[in-house]
C-alpha positions in Angstrom: 14.2 -12.7 9.0 15.7 -10.4 11.4 15.7 -7.5 8.5 12.1 -8.3 8.2 11.3 -7.9 11.8 13.1 -4.4 11.6 11.4 -3.2 8.6 8.2 -4.3 9.4 8.4 -2.1 13.1 9.5 0.7 10.8 6.3 0.1 8.8 3.9 -0.2 11.7 5.1 3.2 12.9 4.9 4.7 9.3 1.1 3.5 9.4 0.3 4.6 12.9 2.1 8.2 12.6 2.3 9.2 8.8 -0.6 7.3 7.5 -3.4 10.2 7.8 -1.2 12.8 6.3 -3.6 13.5 3.6 -6.6 13.1 5.6 -6.7 17.1 6.5 -8.7 18.7 3.2 -11.6 16.5 2.9 -14.3 17.9 0.4 -14.4 20.5 -1.5 -18.1 20.9 -2.7 -19.3 20.7 1.1 -22.3 19.1 -0.3 -23.1 15.7 1.8 -20.4 13.2 3.1 -17.4 13.1 0.5 -17.9 9.1 -0.2 -14.0 8.7 -0.2 -14.1 9.1 3.4 -15.7 5.8 3.9 -12.6 4.3 1.8 -10.4 5.8 4.1 -12.5 4.6 6.8 -12.3 0.6 5.6 -8.5 1.6 5.0 -7.5 2.5 8.4 -9.6 -0.6 9.9 -7.8 -3.0 7.8 -4.4 -1.2 8.3 -5.2 -1.8 12.1 -6.2 -5.5 11.7 -3.4 -6.2 10.0 -0.3 -4.4 11.5 -2.1 -3.0 14.7 -1.4 0.0 16.8 1.4 -0.2 19.2 0.6 3.0 20.8 -2.8 2.2 21.6 -1.8 -1.3 22.6 -3.4 -3.0 19.3 -1.6 -6.2 17.9 -1.2 -7.0 14.8 -0.6 -9.9 12.8 2.2 -12.2 12.9 4.9 -12.6 10.5 3.8 -15.9 8.9 6.3 -18.9 9.5 7.8 -20.2 6.2 6.4 -23.4 6.6 3.0 -21.9 6.8 3.5 -20.1 3.5 1.8 -21.5 0.0 3.8 -23.6 -1.9 0.8 -24.1 -4.6 -2.7 -23.0 -5.8 -3.4 -19.2 -5.5 -4.7 -17.0 -3.3 -6.1 -13.1 -4.0 -5.3 -10.2 -1.5 -7.1 -7.1 -1.7 -6.5 -3.7 0.3 -4.8 -0.4 -0.6 -2.0 1.4 -1.2 -0.7 4.9 0.2 1.9 6.9 -1.8 3.8 9.9 0.3 5.3 12.2 -2.1 7.9 14.9 -0.3 7.5 18.3 -1.7 9.2 21.5 -1.5 5.7 23.1 -0.1 3.8 20.3 1.3 3.8 16.4 0.9 1.4 15.0 -2.0 -0.5 12.0 0.1 -2.4 9.6 -2.5 -4.5 6.4 -1.8 -6.0 3.7 -4.1 -7.2 0.7 -4.0 -5.1 -2.7 -4.5 -5.2 -6.0 -5.4 -2.3 -8.7 -5.5 -3.0 -12.0 -7.6 -0.6 -14.9 -6.2 -0.4 -18.3 -8.6 2.1 -20.4 -6.4 2.1 -23.5 -8.9 3.6 -21.1 -11.4 5.3 -19.2 -9.6 4.0 -15.2 -10.4 2.0 -12.3 -9.0 0.3 -10.1 -10.7 -1.7 -7.1 -9.7 -2.4 -3.0 -9.6 -3.1 0.0 -7.3 -6.3 1.7 -9.2 -9.3 4.4 -8.3 -6.8 6.4 -6.7 -7.3 9.9 -4.6 -5.4 12.1 -2.8 -4.1 15.7 -2.1 -3.3 17.8 -4.9 -0.2 20.5 -5.0 -2.7 23.3 -3.2 -3.5 20.5 -0.7 -7.5 19.8 -2.0 -8.5 16.1 -2.5 -8.7 15.0 -6.1 -9.1 12.1 -7.7 -5.8 10.5 -10.2 -6.3 8.9 -13.5 -3.9 5.7 -14.0 -2.7 2.8 -12.0 0.1 0.8 -10.8 1.1 -2.5 -11.8 2.3 -4.9 -9.7 4.3 -7.9 -10.5 6.9 -10.5 -8.7 8.2 -13.6 -10.2 9.3 -15.2 -6.6 6.3 -15.2 -4.5 7.1 -15.8 -1.1 8.4 -14.4 1.9 10.1 -11.5 2.0 9.3 -11.3 -1.8 10.3 -8.6 -3.7 7.1 -6.7 -6.0 8.3 -4.5 -8.7 5.9 -1.6 -9.3 5.6 1.3 -12.2 3.0 3.5 -13.4 1.3 6.9 -13.6 -0.8 9.1 -11.4 -2.4 12.4 -13.0 -4.5 14.5 -11.2 -4.7 18.9 -11.2 -1.6 19.7 -13.0 0.4 16.5 -11.2 1.9 14.1 -12.9 3.3 10.7 -11.0 5.2 8.3 -12.4 6.7 5.1 -10.5 9.0 2.6 -10.7 10.8 0.5 -8.2 10.1 -2.4 -5.6 8.8 -3.7 -2.4 9.1 -5.5 -0.2 6.7 -7.9 0.3 5.7 -9.6 4.0 3.2 -12.4 4.9 1.3 -11.9 7.7 -1.0 -14.2 10.0 -0.8 -17.2 10.9 -1.9 -18.7 8.0 -0.3 -16.4 5.3 -4.2 -14.3 5.5 -2.0 -10.7 4.8 0.7 -8.7 3.0 2.7 -5.6 4.4 4.5 -4.8 1.0 6.9 -0.8 1.4 9.3 0.9 -0.4 10.4 3.5 2.4 12.8 4.7 0.2 10.8 5.3 -3.0 11.9 7.9 -6.1 8.5 9.6 -7.9 8.8 11.8 -10.9 6.8 14.6 -10.2 6.5 17.1 -13.5 10.0 15.7 -14.4 11.6 16.3 -11.2 12.6 13.7 -8.8 11.1 14.0 -5.3 11.8 11.3 -2.0 8.5 9.1 -1.4 7.1 6.0 0.6 4.9 3.2 -0.7 3.0 1.4 1.4 0.5 -1.2 0.6 -1.3 -3.5 2.7 -3.9 -6.6 2.1 -5.5 -9.5 3.5 -6.4 -12.7 1.6 -10.2 -12.5 -0.3 -10.4 -15.6 -1.9 -7.8 -18.8 -2.8 -6.3 -21.9 -1.3 -5.0 -21.8 1.9 -1.7 -23.6 2.7 
């Protein structure tokens, strides 16, 4: 449990300090409001509900006690994922819609990150094609969530494969925070350091 608390603390700091890294350039068209801004607002509001903001005195959800983690039924979680890829010039920051569906009866979980958008190497905000697939064969507290997929846009091809740590939050496992703080991404054939963070809330299914 102590390991979970330490890593979750790092995640909260990352969400508060680094989550807005790609929010500078918003729209290249100048015509109206970029609808992706509304999605960023939704993502940030959810992160605030789930993780809180210690600097602003906002408390996040507590870590779910083991006895309150479901052992049967199913739950669907919706939210967002953010990927920060370190490059020599400036980081690439990509956001996307995330969903994770857990079946506690057969001990499996599947999901995806899709509808991605973020910065390219010139700092412009672009849409990224492709998706990141998620799965876990041991859903529970401090579960391992595997991820793999490719996102591509504006000459950038990002290929990911790794494992996130997933933590249930809320008194009744109402949210999940998942993270790989030492990820590696193949960017156009070059391996770059990266950070992958996912925040989700339960939208349907059984509660414990």
